[in-house]
C-alpha positions in Angstrom: 90.8 106.3 127.5 91.8 109.9 128.3 89.7 112.0 130.7 87.7 114.9 129.4 89.7 118.0 128.4 91.0 119.7 131.6 90.4 123.3 132.1 92.8 125.9 133.4 91.4 125.7 136.9 92.9 122.2 137.2 96.4 123.7 137.2 98.2 124.3 140.6 98.3 127.9 141.8 101.1 129.9 140.1 101.5 127.3 137.3 102.2 129.0 134.0 99.2 128.7 131.5 99.5 125.7 129.3 97.2 123.9 127.0 97.0 120.1 127.3 94.7 117.1 126.9 93.9 117.5 123.2 94.3 115.1 120.3 95.3 116.4 116.9 94.5 115.0 113.4 96.8 116.4 110.8 95.8 115.7 107.1 98.7 116.1 104.7 98.8 116.2 100.9 101.6 116.7 98.4 101.8 120.4 98.1 101.2 123.5 96.0 102.9 126.7 94.9 101.6 129.9 96.4 101.2 131.5 92.9 101.9 130.7 89.3 104.7 133.2 88.6 108.2 132.1 87.9 109.7 132.7 91.4 106.8 131.1 93.3 107.0 128.0 91.0 110.8 127.9 91.4 110.6 127.9 95.2 108.0 125.2 95.1 109.8 123.0 92.6 113.2 123.5 94.3 111.8 122.2 97.6 110.0 119.3 95.9 112.8 118.2 93.6 115.5 118.6 96.3 113.8 115.9 98.4 116.1 112.9 98.4 113.1 110.6 98.8 111.7 112.0 95.5 114.9 112.2 93.5 117.4 109.4 94.3 120.0 110.5 91.7 123.4 111.1 93.4 123.7 114.7 94.6 126.8 115.4 92.6 124.9 114.7 89.4 121.5 116.1 90.4 122.4 119.4 92.1 123.9 121.1 89.0 121.2 119.6 86.7 118.5 120.9 89.1 119.8 124.3 89.7 121.4 125.1 86.3 118.8 123.5 84.0 115.6 122.4 85.5 114.9 125.4 87.8 115.7 127.7 84.9 113.3 126.2 82.4 110.6 124.2 84.3 109.0 126.9 86.5 107.6 128.8 83.5 106.1 125.6 82.0 104.7 124.4 85.3 103.4 127.9 85.9 101.3 127.7 82.7 99.9 124.3 83.8 98.9 125.6 87.2 97.5 128.8 85.7 95.1 126.8 83.5 93.5 125.2 86.6 94.0 127.9 89.2 91.2 128.7 91.6 90.9 132.4 90.7 88.2 133.1 93.2 90.4 132.2 96.1 93.7 132.8 94.3 95.1 129.3 95.1 95.5 125.9 93.6 92.5 123.5 93.6 94.5 121.1 95.8 94.8 123.7 98.6 91.1 124.5 98.2 90.0 120.9 98.4 92.4 119.9 101.2 91.1 122.8 103.3 87.5 121.7 102.6 88.3 118.2 103.6 89.7 119.3 107.0 86.8 121.7 107.5 84.3 118.9 106.8 86.1 116.3 108.9 86.2 118.5 112.0 82.4 118.5 112.7 82.3 114.7 112.5 84.3 114.8 115.7 82.2 117.5 117.3 81.2 115.1 120.0 84.7 115.0 121.4 86.0 118.5 122.1 89.5 117.1 122.6 90.0 116.5 118.9 91.5 119.2 116.7 91.6 118.7 112.9 94.2 120.5 110.8 95.8 120.2 107.4 99.2 120.8 105.8 101.3 120.3 102.7 104.5 118.4 102.4 105.9 121.0 100.0 104.8 124.7 100.2 102.4 126.1 102.7 101.0 125.5 105.2 104.0 123.3 106.1 104.0 120.2 108.3 106.4 121.8 111.0 104.2 124.9 111.2 101.0 122.9 111.7 102.5 120.4 114.1 103.8 123.3 116.2 100.3 124.9 116.1 98.7 121.6 117.3 101.3 121.2 120.0 100.7 124.7 121.3 96.9 124.1 121.2 97.5 121.3 123.7 97.6 118.3 121.5 99.6 115.7 123.4 98.8 113.0 120.8 98.7 113.6 117.0 97.5 111.4 114.2 99.4 112.2 111.0 97.4 111.3 107.9 99.4 111.3 104.6 96.6 111.3 102.1 98.2 108.6 99.8 96.2 105.4 99.5 99.2 103.5 98.0 102.5 103.7 99.9 105.6 105.1 98.2 108.8 106.3 99.8 108.5 109.4 97.8 105.0 110.2 99.2 104.0 108.6 102.5 107.6 108.2 103.8 108.7 111.8 103.0 105.6 113.1 104.9 106.5 111.0 107.9 110.2 112.1 107.6 109.2 115.8 107.7 107.0 115.2 110.7 109.7 113.3 112.6 112.2 116.1 111.7 109.8 118.6 113.2 109.5 116.7 116.4 113.3 116.7 116.8 113.1 120.4 117.5 110.4 120.1 120.1 111.3 119.9 123.8 107.8 118.6 124.7 107.0 116.1 121.9 103.5 114.9 121.3 103.0 111.2 120.8 102.6 110.6 117.0 100.8 108.0 115.0 100.9 107.7 111.2 98.2 106.6 108.9 99.2 103.4 107.0 98.4 102.9 103.4 94.8 102.2 102.7 95.0 100.9 99.1 92.9 97.8 99.9 90.6 99.1 102.6 87.0 98.1 101.8 85.7 101.5 102.6 88.1 103.1 100.2 87.2 100.6 97.4 83.5 101.2 98.0 84.0 104.9 97.9 85.9 104.7 94.6 83.2 102.4 93.1 80.4 104.7 94.2 82.2 107.8 92.9 83.0 106.2 89.6 79.5 104.9 89.1 77.9 108.3 89.9 80.4 110.2 87.6 79.7 107.8 84.7 76.0 108.3 85.1 76.4 112.0 84.7 78.2 111.7 81.3 76.4 112.1 78.0 78.3 109.1 76.6 79.2 105.6 77.8 83.0 105.0 77.8 84.2 101.9 76.0 87.2 101.7 78.4 88.0 103.3 81.7 91.7 103.9 82.6 92.7 103.9 86.2 95.7 106.2 86.1 98.1 106.3 89.0 101.1 108.6 89.5 104.2 107.0 88.1 107.5 106.2 89.8 110.9 105.3 88.3 111.1 101.5 87.8 114.3 101.6 89.8 112.3 102.4 93.0 110.3 99.2 92.5 113.5 97.2 92.0 114.7 98.6 95.3 111.7 97.3 97.1 109.1 100.0 97.0 105.6 98.4 97.3 103.8 101.2 95.4 103.5 99.2 92.1 101.9 96.2 94.0 99.5 98.5 95.9 98.3 100.1 92.7 97.6 96.8 91.1 95.8 95.6 94.2 93.6 98.7 94.2 92.8 98.2 90.5 92.0 94.5 91.0 89.7 95.1 94.0 88.0 98.0 92.2 87.3 95.8 89.1 85.8 93.1 91.4 83.7 95.6 93.2 82.4 97.1 89.9 82.1 93.7 88.2 84.4 94.8 85.4 87.0 92.9 83.4 90.6 94.0 82.8 89.6 95.0 79.3 87.0 97.4 80.9 89.3 98.9 83.6 92.9 99.2 82.6 95.7 100.4 84.9 98.3 102.9 83.7 100.9 105.3 85.2 101.2 109.0 84.5 103.5 112.0 85.2 106.9 110.5 84.3 109.8 112.8 84.5 113.3 112.5 82.9 114.7 109.8 80.7 114.8 106.9 83.1 112.3 104.0 82.7 109.2 104.5 84.8 106.4 102.1 85.8 104.4 101.0 82.8 102.1 101.1 80.9 102.3 104.9 80.5 99.0 106.8 80.5 99.7 109.1 77.6 101.0 106.4 75.4 98.0 104.2 76.3 95.5 107.0 75.5 97.2 107.6 72.2 97.2 103.9 71.4 93.6 103.4 72.2 92.5 106.3 70.0 94.6 105.0 67.1 93.0 101.5 67.6 89.5 102.9 67.1 88.3 103.6 70.6 86.0 106.6 70.5 84.9 107.0 74.0 87.3 107.0 77.0 87.2 108.0 80.6 90.0 108.2 83.1 89.8 107.9 86.9 92.7 108.7 89.3 92.4 106.4 92.3 95.7 107.4 93.8 94.8 111.0 94.3 92.8 112.0 97.4 92.0 115.4 95.8 92.0 116.8 92.3 95.2 118.7 91.5 97.4 119.7 88.5 98.1 116.1 87.7 94.4 115.3 87.3 92.9 118.6 86.2 95.6 119.6 83.7 97.6 116.6 82.8 94.7 114.1 82.5 91.7 116.3 81.7 93.5 118.7 79.3 96.7 117.1 78.0 95.5 113.5 77.7 92.1 114.6 76.5 93.8 116.5 73.7 96.0 113.5 72.9 92.9 111.3 72.6 91.0 113.6 70.3 94.1 114.4 68.1 94.4 110.7 67.3 90.9 109.9 66.5 89.0 109.7 69.8 85.7 111.6 70.1 84.5 111.6 73.7 86.8 111.9 76.7 86.2 112.4 80.4 88.4 112.8 83.4 86.4 111.6 86.4 86.7 113.6 89.7 88.7 112.3 92.6 86.9 111.6 95.9 87.7 115.2 97.1 85.3 116.4 99.8 82.4 114.4 98.4 80.2 112.5 100.8 82.0 109.3 99.9 85.4 110.9 100.3 84.5 112.4 103.7 83.1 109.1 104.9 86.4 107.5 104.0 88.5 110.1 105.8 86.3 109.8 108.9 86.6 106.0 108.8 90.4 106.1 108.5 90.8 108.7 111.3 88.5 106.8 113.7 90.2 103.6 113.0 93.6 105.0 113.8 92.4 107.0 116.8 91.2 103.8 118.5 92.6 103.6 122.0 93.0 107.4 122.2 89.3 108.2 121.9 
């Protein structure tokens, strides 16, 4: 175990001032544009869609498609989606608001150890991973826990966060030691937090859903075929959540949302399932998003708005998008549990 945080008086006479002896915790989520206008959205989407972990199409094909077609048309459409859920009070996306709140609430939970510094970053957009890693290093963090906030591992989420952090370390002469948070899709504390959150959210509704969908972000099926474990992690989360809630597969159905392009993605698709359920006579439906640590455009706009409209247009009557764990007591207890588990041996 490390000694207590040294002070400047411990340095030899004439030694230049330097911070040391601290331990950083850097929470990372996907990312957000800085604004909803065309150029802000274009910058964000270009960074996101240029990531080779996200889009594995050969560059010779993808580059002209991205720059000549997608980045010409998609920023406006995506800007409208973000504008519909934008936090106007703080002039930022809800994802940034919530991720900041998570970091601010996690820090006091480590107040007993003044070596620990909690910070947050985004994989795409600001604040960036390199920026915050550098800030932690300058603050004297010789050891850093990197926490990608993705319960289920995917190369296009967890791995690209780790890649960006490792790239940032390449530019540092004095590198901190780095640990990375593994996927926590089957962690009992995570499953309990989901079950508690879902139960509390359902109790607040003025209707009882006939079916609850557990909607996870989709991936191209090709990624599964290449060995990505994401599909299996999602199914295990859903299975453990059903067991914890005492529900059947007919009560809690797993689906995948947010597909992009013409390739086949993981199925069943959320929007097609929502439409099919409405057409089959289901009148009351709720959707939970267990793969998202914080509410974002995919949950607040795509699920709550788009899929709610699909459901009602095809005969459904009552629809609810249940909140993510966010900075709720259950969500914060989970983040503290994960951080303390991975900091063992350092604190």
